C-alpha positions in Angstrom: -80.6 -119.3 80.2 -77.1 -118.8 78.3 -76.7 -115.8 80.6 -76.7 -117.7 83.8 -73.6 -117.6 85.8 -73.0 -121.3 85.9 -73.1 -121.4 82.2 -70.3 -118.7 81.9 -68.0 -120.3 83.9 -68.1 -123.5 82.1 -67.4 -121.6 79.0 -64.7 -119.7 80.2 -63.0 -123.1 81.6 -63.4 -124.5 78.0 -62.0 -121.4 76.2 -58.7 -121.4 78.7 -58.3 -125.3 78.2 -58.4 -124.7 74.4 -55.9 -121.9 74.6 -53.6 -124.2 76.8 -53.9 -127.1 74.2 -53.0 -124.7 71.2 -50.1 -123.3 73.4 -48.5 -126.7 74.0 -49.0 -127.8 70.6 -47.1 -124.7 69.5 -44.2 -125.1 72.0 -44.0 -128.8 71.3 -43.0 -127.8 67.4 -39.9 -126.0 68.7 -38.8 -128.4 71.4 -36.7 -131.3 71.1 -38.3 -134.9 71.8 -38.2 -136.0 75.2 -37.1 -139.6 75.2 -37.8 -139.9 78.6 -41.1 -139.0 78.6 -41.8 -141.4 75.3 -39.9 -144.4 77.1 -42.1 -143.8 80.0 -44.8 -145.0 77.8 -43.0 -148.2 77.3 -40.3 -149.8 79.7 -37.3 -147.8 81.1 -34.9 -150.0 78.9 -37.1 -150.0 75.6 -37.6 -146.8 73.4 -39.7 -148.6 70.6 -40.7 -152.1 69.4 -41.7 -153.6 66.0 -43.0 -156.6 64.4 -41.6 -158.5 61.3 -38.5 -156.1 61.7 -36.0 -156.2 58.8 -32.4 -154.7 59.2 -29.7 -154.6 56.4 -26.1 -154.3 56.3 -24.2 -152.8 53.1 -20.7 -152.7 52.3 -19.7 -150.2 49.4 -23.5 -149.8 48.7 -23.8 -153.9 48.2 -26.3 -155.8 50.5 -24.1 -158.1 52.4 -26.6 -159.1 55.4 -30.2 -158.9 56.1 -31.5 -159.5 59.7 -35.1 -160.6 60.0 -37.2 -160.9 63.2 -40.7 -161.5 64.3 -40.2 -158.8 67.0 -37.6 -156.3 67.8 -37.1 -153.6 70.3 -34.6 -150.9 70.6 -33.0 -150.1 73.9 -31.6 -146.5 75.2 -28.2 -147.7 74.0 -28.9 -148.2 70.6 -29.1 -152.1 71.2 -31.7 -153.8 69.5 -33.4 -157.2 71.1 -35.0 -159.5 68.5 -37.0 -162.7 68.9 -37.4 -165.3 66.2 -34.4 -164.1 64.4 -32.5 -165.1 61.3 -29.4 -163.7 59.6 -29.0 -163.9 55.8 -25.8 -163.4 53.9 -25.6 -162.4 50.3 -22.6 -162.9 48.2 -21.1 -160.6 45.3 -23.6 -161.9 42.7 -26.6 -161.1 45.2 -27.2 -164.7 46.1 -28.7 -165.0 49.5 -27.8 -168.0 51.8 -29.3 -168.7 55.3 -26.4 -168.2 57.9 -27.7 -168.1 61.5 -30.9 -168.3 63.3 -32.2 -168.5 66.9 -34.9 -167.7 69.2 -33.5 -164.6 70.7 -30.7 -162.1 69.5 -29.1 -158.9 70.8 -28.1 -156.6 67.8 -25.4 -154.1 68.1 -25.9 -151.9 64.8 -23.1 -149.7 65.6 -20.7 -152.5 66.6 -22.0 -154.8 63.8 -22.3 -157.4 66.2 -25.3 -160.1 66.6 -25.3 -162.4 69.8 -27.9 -165.2 69.2 -29.1 -167.4 72.0 -31.6 -170.1 72.5 -31.9 -173.0 70.0 -29.2 -171.3 67.7 -28.5 -172.9 64.2 -25.5 -171.8 62.1 -25.5 -173.3 58.4 -22.0 -173.7 56.9 -21.4 -173.1 53.3 -21.4 -177.1 52.6 -24.8 -177.4 54.2 -23.4 -178.5 57.7 -25.7 -177.4 60.5 -24.1 -176.3 63.9 -26.2 -176.1 66.8 -25.4 -174.3 70.1 -27.1 -172.0 72.9 -25.1 -169.2 72.0 -23.4 -167.7 68.7 -21.9 -164.4 68.2 -21.9 -162.9 64.5 -19.5 -160.2 63.7 -20.8 -158.4 60.4 -17.8 -156.3 60.0 -15.1 -159.0 60.0 -17.8 -161.6 58.5 -16.9 -164.0 61.4 -19.1 -166.2 63.4 -17.8 -167.5 66.8 -19.2 -170.1 69.1 -17.3 -169.9 72.6 -19.2 -172.9 74.3 -20.2 -176.4 73.7 -21.8 -176.9 70.2 -22.9 -179.8 68.2 -23.2 -180.4 64.3 -24.9 -182.4 61.7 -24.7 -183.0 58.0 -26.6 -186.1 56.7 -25.9 -189.0 58.8 -22.7 -187.5 60.0 -22.6 -185.9 63.3 -20.2 -184.4 66.0 -19.5 -182.1 68.6 -17.0 -179.6 70.0 -16.0 -176.5 72.7 -15.4 -173.7 70.4 -15.7 -172.7 66.8 -14.9 -169.8 64.5 -16.4 -169.6 61.0 -14.8 -167.1 58.5 -17.8 -166.8 56.4 -15.9 -165.1 53.1 -12.9 -167.7 53.3 -15.5 -170.5 54.1 -12.9 -171.7 56.7 -14.2 -173.3 60.0 -11.7 -173.3 63.0 -12.7 -175.8 66.0 -10.6 -175.6 69.2 -11.0 -177.8 72.2 -12.3 -181.2 72.5 -13.6 -182.2 69.1 -15.5 -185.5 67.9 -17.0 -186.4 64.6 -19.0 -189.5 63.8 -19.6 -190.9 60.0 -21.7 -193.7 58.9 -19.9 -196.7 57.4 -20.9 -200.1 55.8 -19.4 -201.8 58.9 -20.6 -199.2 61.4 -19.4 -195.7 62.1 -16.3 -193.8 62.3 -15.2 -191.5 65.2 -12.9 -188.5 64.5 -11.2 -186.6 67.6 -8.8 -183.9 67.9 -8.0 -181.0 70.2 -8.3 -178.7 67.4 -9.9 -178.8 63.5 -9.5 -176.4 60.9 -11.8 -177.0 57.7 -11.6 -175.3 54.5 -14.9 -175.6 52.9 -13.3 -174.1 49.5 -10.4 -176.6 49.1 -12.5 -179.4 51.0 -9.3 -180.0 53.4 -9.5 -180.6 57.1 -6.8 -180.2 59.5 -7.1 -182.2 63.0 -4.5 -181.1 65.3 -3.4 -182.3 68.7 -3.9 -186.0 69.5 -5.9 -186.5 66.2 -7.8 -189.8 65.8 -9.9 -191.4 63.2 -11.4 -194.8 64.4 -14.0 -197.0 62.7 -14.5 -200.5 61.4 -11.8 -201.9 63.7 -9.4 -199.7 62.4 -7.8 -196.7 64.0 -5.6 -193.6 62.8 -3.8 -191.5 65.1 -1.0 -188.7 64.9 -0.4 -185.1 66.2 -1.7 -183.8 63.2 -4.0 -185.5 60.5 -4.8 -183.6 57.6 -8.2 -184.9 55.5 -8.6 -184.1 51.7 -11.9 -184.3 50.4 -13.9 -184.1 47.2 -16.7 -181.9 46.6 -18.9 -184.5 47.5 -17.0 -184.8 51.0 -15.7 -188.2 49.8 -12.2 -188.8 51.5 -9.5 -188.6 49.2 -6.2 -188.5 51.1 -5.5 -188.6 55.0 -2.1 -187.5 56.0 -0.9 -187.9 59.6 2.0 -186.3 60.9 4.0 -186.8 64.0 3.9 -190.0 66.0 1.5 -191.7 63.5 -0.3 -195.0 64.1 -2.5 -197.1 62.1 -4.1 -199.8 63.7 -5.9 -202.4 61.4 -8.2 -204.5 63.3 -6.8 -206.8 66.1 -3.0 -207.2 66.2 -2.0 -205.4 62.9 -0.5 -201.8 63.0 1.7 -199.5 61.0 3.6 -196.7 62.9 6.0 -193.8 61.7 6.2 -190.1 61.8 4.2 -189.7 58.8 1.4 -191.8 57.5 -0.3 -191.1 54.2 -3.5 -193.0 53.1 -4.8 -192.5 49.5 -8.6 -193.6 48.4 -10.8 -194.0 45.6 -13.5 -191.6 46.6 -16.0 -193.3 44.0 -15.5 -196.9 45.6 -14.7 -195.2 49.0 -11.8 -197.9 49.4 -8.1 -197.6 50.3 -5.9 -197.8 47.4 -2.5 -197.0 49.0 -0.6 -196.5 52.3 2.5 -194.8 52.9 4.3 -194.9 56.3 7.7 -193.0 56.9 10.0 -192.0 59.4 11.2 -188.3 59.5 13.8 -187.3 57.3 17.3 -187.2 58.9 16.1 -188.9 62.1 17.0 -192.5 63.4 13.3 -193.4 63.8 11.7 -196.1 61.4 8.6 -196.8 59.7 7.1 -199.9 61.5 4.7 -202.6 60.7 3.7 -205.1 63.5 1.3 -208.1 63.2 0.4 -210.5 65.8 -0.6 -214.0 64.6 -1.4 -217.4 66.3 2.3 -218.2 65.3 3.8 -215.3 66.8 4.8 -211.9 65.6 5.7 -210.4 62.1 7.7 -207.2 62.4 9.1 -205.0 59.7 11.0 -201.7 59.9 12.5 -199.4 57.2 12.7 -195.7 56.4 9.4 -196.1 54.2 6.8 -198.6 53.9 4.3 -198.6 51.2 1.3 -201.1 51.0 -1.1 -201.4 48.1 -4.6 -203.2 49.2 -7.1 -204.4 47.0 -11.1 -205.1 47.0 -12.0 -208.5 47.4 -16.0 -208.7 47.5 -16.8 -206.3 50.4 -13.5 -206.5 52.1 -10.5 -204.6 51.6 -7.3 -206.6 51.6 -3.4 -206.4 51.5 -2.3 -207.0 47.8 1.6 -206.0 48.1 3.7 -204.1 50.2 7.4 -202.3 49.7 10.0 -201.2 52.1 13.1 -199.2 51.4 15.9 -198.0 53.3 17.6 -200.0 56.2 15.0 -202.8 56.0 14.5 -205.0 59.1 12.3 -208.0 59.0 11.9 -210.4 61.4 9.1 -213.4 61.9 8.2 -215.9 64.3 5.9 -218.0 62.2 8.7 -218.1 59.4 11.4 -218.9 61.8 13.2 -215.6 60.7 15.1 -214.2 63.5 16.4 -211.3 61.4 16.3 -210.1 57.7 18.0 -207.0 56.7 18.3 -205.2 53.3 18.0 -202.0 51.7 14.7 -202.9 49.8 11.8 -205.4 50.3 8.9 -206.1 48.0 6.2 -208.4 49.4 3.2 -209.9 47.4 0.3 -211.3 49.5 -1.8 -214.6 48.6 -5.4 -214.2 47.7 -7.2 -213.0 50.8 -4.4 -211.0 51.9 -3.8 -212.9 55.0 -0.7 -214.8 54.0 2.6 -213.9 52.5 2.9 -215.6 49.0 6.4 -213.8 47.7 9.1 -211.6 49.1 12.0 -209.9 47.2 14.9 -208.4 49.0 17.6 -206.5 47.5 21.0 -204.4 48.5 23.2 -206.4 51.0 20.7 -208.8 52.0 21.1 -210.9 55.3 18.6 -213.4 56.6 19.1 -215.5 60.0 16.6 -218.2 60.5 16.9 -220.5 63.9 14.9 -223.8 63.9 15.2 -227.2 65.3 17.2 -228.9 62.6 16.6 -232.6 64.3 20.4 -232.9 64.5 22.3 -234.3 67.2 23.4 -230.9 67.7 20.1 -229.7 68.4 19.2 -226.0 67.4 20.5 -225.1 64.0 21.1 -221.3 63.1 21.1 -220.7 59.4 22.2 -217.4 58.0 22.1 -216.3 54.2 23.3 -213.3 52.9 23.5 -212.0 49.0 22.7 -209.0 47.2 19.2 -210.2 46.1 16.7 -212.6 47.6 13.5 -214.2 46.6 11.3 -216.1 49.1 8.0 -217.9 48.3 5.7 -219.5 51.0 3.1 -222.0 50.9 -0.2 -221.5 52.4 0.0 -221.3 56.0 3.3 -219.0 55.5 5.5 -222.3 55.4 8.6 -221.2 53.5 8.7 -223.2 50.1 11.9 -221.5 48.5 14.5 -219.1 48.8 16.5 -217.7 45.7 19.7 -215.8 46.5 21.6 -214.2 43.8 25.1 -212.8 43.4 27.7 -213.2 46.0 25.7 -215.4 48.0 26.7 -217.2 51.4 24.8 -219.6 53.3 26.0 -220.5 56.8 24.6 -223.3 59.1 25.6 -223.3 62.8 24.8 -226.2 65.3 26.7 -227.4 68.5 28.0 -230.5 66.4 28.9 -228.9 62.9 29.4 -225.9 61.1 28.6 -225.4 57.4 29.4 -222.5 55.0 28.2 -222.6 51.4 29.4 -219.6 49.1 28.5 -218.9 45.3 29.3 -216.2 43.0 25.8 -216.4 41.0 23.2 -218.1 43.0 21.9 -220.2 45.7 18.4 -221.8 45.8 17.0 -223.4 48.7 14.1 -225.4 48.6 11.9 -226.4 52.0 9.5 -229.0 52.8 7.2 -228.4 55.9 9.3 -225.5 56.7 12.4 -227.5 56.8 15.5 -227.9 54.5 14.8 -229.9 51.4 17.2 -229.1 48.9 19.9 -226.4 48.0 21.2 -225.7 44.6 24.5 -223.7 44.2 25.9 -222.2 41.0 28.8 -220.2 40.1 32.1 -220.8 41.8 30.3 -222.6 44.6 32.4 -223.5 47.9 31.2 -225.6 50.8 33.3 -225.6 54.1 32.2 -228.3 56.9 34.0 -228.2 60.4 33.1 -230.7 63.0 34.9 -232.6 65.9 36.6 -234.8 63.3 38.1 -232.2 61.2 37.6 -229.7 58.4 36.4 -230.2 54.7 36.2 -227.7 51.8 34.5 -228.5 48.4 34.7 -226.2 45.6 33.0 -226.6 42.2 31.0 -224.4 39.7 27.7 -226.5 40.7 26.7 -227.9 43.7 23.6 -229.4 45.4 22.7 -230.4 48.9 19.7 -232.9 49.6 17.8 -233.3 52.9 15.6 -235.3 54.8 13.6 -234.0 57.8 15.6 -231.0 57.7 19.0 -233.0 57.9 21.6 -233.1 55.1 21.7 -236.6 53.6 23.6 -235.9 50.4 25.7 -233.4 48.5 26.8 -233.4 45.1 29.1 -231.2 43.1 29.9 -231.2 39.4 31.8 -229.5 36.5 35.1 -229.7 38.3 35.3 -230.5 41.7 38.2 -229.6 44.2 37.8 -231.2 48.0 40.3 -230.4 50.8 40.2 -232.4 54.0 42.0 -231.5 57.1 41.7 -234.0 60.0 44.0 -235.6 62.8 47.0 -233.7 61.4 46.8 -234.8 58.0 45.8 -232.7 55.0 44.1 -234.2 51.8 43.0 -232.4 48.8 41.5 -234.0 45.7 40.1 -233.1 42.3 37.4 -234.7 40.0 34.8 -234.0 37.6 32.0 -234.6 40.1 31.7 -235.5 43.8 29.0 -236.9 46.1 28.9 -237.0 49.9 26.4 -239.1 51.7 25.3 -238.4 55.1 23.9 -240.7 58.0 21.6 -239.0 60.8 23.5 -235.6 59.5 27.1 -236.6 59.9 29.2 -237.6 56.8 29.5 -241.1 55.9 30.8 -241.3 52.5 32.5 -239.4 49.9 32.4 -240.5 46.2 34.5 -238.7 43.5 34.3 -239.7 39.8 36.1 -238.5 36.5 39.7 -237.8 36.6 40.0 -238.4 40.4 43.2 -236.9 41.8 44.1 -237.0 45.5 47.0 -235.7 47.5 47.4 -236.6 50.9 50.3 -235.0 52.9 51.9 -236.0 56.1 55.2 -234.5 57.9 57.4 -237.1 56.5 55.5 -238.5 53.7 53.3 -237.6 50.6 50.6 -239.5 48.8 49.3 -239.1 45.3 46.4 -240.9 43.7 44.6 -240.7 40.4 41.7 -242.7 39.4 38.6 -242.7 37.7 36.3 -243.1 40.8 37.2 -242.6 44.4 35.2 -243.7 47.3 35.9 -242.6 51.0 34.0 -244.4 54.0 34.4 -241.8 56.9 33.7 -244.4 59.7 35.9 -246.9 58.6 38.6 -244.6 57.5 38.9 -246.5 54.0 39.6 -244.6 50.7 39.0 -247.0 47.6 40.1 -246.0 44.1 38.8 -247.9 40.9 38.0 -247.5 37.3 40.7 -247.4 34.8 44.0 -247.9 36.2 44.4 -246.3 39.7 47.6 -244.9 40.2 49.5 -244.2 43.7 52.4 -242.1 44.1 54.2 -242.4 47.4 57.1 -240.2 48.6 58.6 -240.9 51.8 61.3 -238.8 53.6 64.8 -241.0 54.1 67.0 -238.3 55.7 64.8 -235.5 57.2 66.2 -232.8 55.3 64.2 -233.0 52.3 65.4 -236.2 50.7 63.4 -239.2 49.9 62.3 -241.8 47.9 59.3 -242.1 45.3 57.3 -245.0 44.1 54.5 -245.3 41.7 51.8 -248.0 42.2 49.1 -248.9 39.7 46.6 -251.7 40.1 42.6 -252.5 39.3 41.8 -251.4 42.7 43.6 -249.4 45.3 42.7 -248.7 49.2 43.8 -246.6 51.9 43.2 -247.2 55.6 43.3 -244.0 57.5 43.1 -245.3 60.9 45.9 -247.6 60.4 47.9 -246.1 57.6 48.0 -249.1 55.4 47.5 -249.2 51.8 46.3 -252.3 49.9 46.3 -252.7 45.9 44.5 -255.5 44.1 44.6 -256.8 40.4 47.7 -256.3 38.2 49.5 -254.5 40.9 52.7 -252.5 39.5 55.0 -250.6 41.6 57.9 -248.7 40.2 60.6 -247.3 42.6 63.6 -245.5 42.2 66.7 -246.7 44.2 70.2 -244.8 43.6 69.3 -243.9 40.5 68.0 -247.4 39.1 64.5 -248.2 38.4 62.9 -251.0 40.2 59.6 -252.5 39.4 57.5 -254.8 41.6 54.4 -256.7 40.0 52.0 -258.8 41.8 48.2 -259.6 42.0 48.3 -258.0 45.7 50.1 -255.5 47.5 49.7 -254.3 51.2 51.7 -251.2 52.4 52.4 -249.7 55.9 53.1 -246.1 55.5 54.3 -245.9 59.2 57.1 -248.6 58.7 57.7 -248.1 55.1 57.0 -251.9 54.6 55.5 -253.1 51.1 54.2 -256.6 51.0 53.4 -257.9 47.4 51.8 -261.4 47.0 49.9 -263.4 44.4 52.8 -264.0 41.8 55.0 -261.2 42.6 57.9 -260.4 40.5 60.8 -257.8 41.0 62.5 -256.4 38.0 65.7 -254.3 38.1 67.6 -253.8 34.8 67.9 -257.0 33.1 67.2 -259.0 36.2 64.2 -260.0 38.1 63.2 -261.9 41.3 60.2 -263.9 42.0 58.8 -265.8 44.9 55.6 -266.2 46.9 56.0 -263.1 49.0 57.9 -259.9 48.3 58.8 -257.4 51.0 60.0 -253.9 50.3 60.9 -251.3 53.0 61.1 -247.6 51.5 62.7 -246.4 54.7 65.7 -248.3 54.5 65.5 -249.5 50.9 65.7 -253.0 51.7 64.0 -255.8 49.9 63.1 -259.3 51.2 61.7 -262.3 49.0 60.3 -265.4 50.8 59.4 -269.1 49.9 60.0 -270.5 46.0 62.7 -267.6 45.3 63.9 -267.5 41.9 66.5 -264.8 41.0 67.5 -264.4 37.5 70.3 -261.7 37.0 73.0 -260.6 34.6 76.3 -259.6 35.7 78.3 -256.8 34.0 79.8 -258.8 31.6 76.6 -259.8 30.4 76.5 -263.3 32.0 73.0 -264.7 33.1 72.8 -266.2 36.4 69.4 -267.9 37.7 69.6 -268.6 41.6 66.4 -270.6 43.5 66.3 -270.5 47.2 63.7 -269.9 50.0 64.7 -266.6 51.2 66.5 -263.6 49.5 67.5 -260.2 51.1 68.7 -257.3 48.9 
């Protein structure tokens, strides 16, 4: 049976097949592997595949990166496709940290590049998660790049951007393109936007570059460049805005300047200091603007510093400072313009209203308000070296204290007042209007109106107001008063002076204590002395009383400087400005010099006319010259032509050169 033909054929075929298999196996040991044939066993693009694949990158023998994937496949170009892949980085101490993970990745081992796609997550060193559809990791330079839109989140903070670069070793994040970040606050959220952002995770510094804004809780910070300094717990310590900085605080309040610095207490999450400055060497200013129901408050300077404080849950302004070419104006305070080199402001509790303001260095303040005077609007300008302002609730001006080289000028259509003082001027207000002014140290008050000009000088001077209009001015410790009106100049001195006003117009001037008055005209001069003088402006009457008032009168007799002088004393002397008349009453005594002889006129009453030169003595008049005397009912004396007339019941008692006495009675005597 074994020798049958069919069996032999089958045996030959089997032997030949075995020989061929042995030959093929032998040849294959000496031939290079055929990749094409092996690839044909999978797909044309793949050479092999693995599950739970692990790849490692080393630098100088140290493990730096590890790639893990649920599945991997290697292409003919030595590229590895990965699924459900993660990238882990190891630091110099060998500590591992998850870096990037995604659904898919393409791994170039030779180029040390991994491109992740689909649900990719990048974890930064500070724990921030960044999400994108595509992320590229360069394992050689240790840089992660995102070139398309991404979003990120850390705790309750979240944001988005357009492109990102993460330098792994340096722990620096560089974000370009539109950038936005939302942070939770007690009052809501804060939104951060910029064209570019740079975050150094080591130093906790964030640079926001290009139209940077931080907005939240009704506040908004914007600048060309904002630098954020944070603590290790990512609490803000310092915000620094550079270039066109602006900080808006709620509605109607804003700081602006080239630079804005905001300092925070990280533990309390509260603002502790705010600094706004102009660029060095530029004409720009740091500015604070506030809109209130009463109008605008505006402050500008080279530098403004504000210090807030925490009250309950709110942060309110405590005080502020401005330095360098300060300018302040306020519609609610009726301050048209205020200038100084330095300004320091203190806020009332609650941080809404001003309580005190201190200005120093060439201070000037201009206020404009309705003075309720016949002239209408009153403009008030105050200059000094220092000025302190205090305010009542509601920002009503309460008191102003100006120190050193002070000038207070008030101008209206009807009157100009100018008050100067060496030491100080203190101004008190009631319901926003002038109430009292106290001036100390070489004080000088000048008033000009349609009637003339008046100047008062004294070491101490006070002015009192009612309804914003002056009603009384007092001066003490040695007063000098000069009046120029209707071609006449009158100067006076006294220990004290008091000016009374009616409806804002001067009504009466009272001087006390060694009063001395000098009244000058072109052809006549009047000098008066008394304990008290009282001048009524409407009637034009000057009355002297107290002690023994003295009137010295000089009258020109030839127009060339020659003249006659008389001196009159009485219990009271009155001068009538409108009529140029003089009236003396009570123990009147006049002494005049005629050709070297003294003539004394005594009476109970005297009336004189400065224009005509006549003086009329009545009430038991008596004229004495040398050893003779004359009495009568009325005595008339003319200083211009030096004539003497005695009328009614004239009795003349005279002595001739030989000593013989004569007594003559008549009804009329001319001498």
